[in-house]
N, C-alpha and C positions, 0 to 999 in steps of 0.2 A: 539376281532370281533365273533360276534354270526353267526349261522348258518347259519339264514335269511339275513344275511347282507352281501351285496356285495361291496366289496372296489375297486376294479379293473375291468377293460373291460376285464381283462384275466379271472378275477374270473366267470365274467360274461357269458363267453362262457364255461367255464367248469360245470356251476351249469345249463345246461339246459338238455333237454331230459327227461333219465331213474332217476336222481336225484329228478327231482321236481314231479314226479308221482307216485315214488314206493309205497309212502304211501297210496295212493289212489286205487291201482289197485286190492288189495286183503281186500278192506274194504267191509263187507256186505252192504246189502241195508238197507235203512231204513225204508222204507214203502214196502208193498206188497209181501215180501220175500216170501207166502204161491203161492200166485200166481204166482212167477218165479219160483219157485220150481216145482210147477204142471205143467206148461207151459213145461220146461227142459225134466222132467221125461216124460213127455209124448211124447217129441220130441224121447227122445233116445229111448223110446217104437217103436213107429211106424218106426225111422231109424235103429233100428236093426231087428225089422220085414222085413222091404225091403230089407235089405242085405240079410238075413238069404234065403228070398226068390228068390233074384237073382241069389245066392251062387248054392241053388238048382236046378236052373232051369240052370244055367253053368255046374252043373253036369250030367244033363239030369236026376232029377229024376222026373222031371216034363214034362207031356207030351203036348207038346202047342195044340193039337187038341183037348184033353179034358179039356175044360173050366171050367166045372164042380171042377175038381181036382184041379187047379189053385187056383181059388175062395176059396176052402175048404183050401187050403194050406196057403193062405195068413194070413184067419182068424185064422186057427190054430197056424200058428208062431207069431202072433198079440198076442195073448193070452197068449201062453208060453213065449213070453218077455217082460210080463208082471212084472216078476221078477227083470227086468233091470231097466224098467223105475220105477220100485218103489225104488231099491237101488240108484239110482241117483238121484231121488224126495228126498229122506230121508238124502241121503248127503250133498246136496244142502241145506236143510233145516236147517238141524243140523251144517252148518258152519254159516247161519245166525243168529244164536244163538237164536231161537226160542222156544217157548215149546209145542205148539198144534200140536203134532207130530202125534195125532187119526185124527184130521181134514184134515192134510197134506196125510195121506196115503187115508183116504175115498175121499179126492177130486182128487188125481191121480187118483185112482182105476176107477172113474165115469165121468170126465171131457169129454174125447173124445166119449166115448160111448154114452152119455148124446145128446152132439151134434149131432151125427149120427141118432139117433133116435129120435130127434126133427126135423131136417129137412125131415125124412122120413116120418113122421107121417103128418107135414105141407105140403108137394108135394102130398100125399096121399088123403088129404082131398080136393084138389083143383081136382085133379084126377076124385075121387069119383063125385064131382057136375057136371063134362063136361061129366061124363059117360063114362068113360076110359075102355077098357078092360084089361089095366094094374093096374087097381086099385087094392088094396090087400082089399077084403071085409072081 
């Protein structure tokens, strides 16, 4: 009797759940391992920066009256958590047996900031056209 052949109904009940999927759980993705690792690394960076900002607020290191201080802290913590995002991205990329680690490093560092700058520039163009006082010239 082979592993994949079920002989009785009792064997069929035994061969369900984890035994059927254990080989697929830790299999690296076939396509887009770069995109996966960049998104997970960026998410880890944003999540850790968010966590440390909340921790600093709970420890009363940030004054809620000074809004500029809180924004500066968020930006600085995001930058300082870049190592966490890079580490998570590199570990996941290595797990996927990918070879272009330099491309992964560059994409992880540039992905989220480029989206933010692109949105800022897009919105600023429209604000400039309508003559808004909030447009950055």
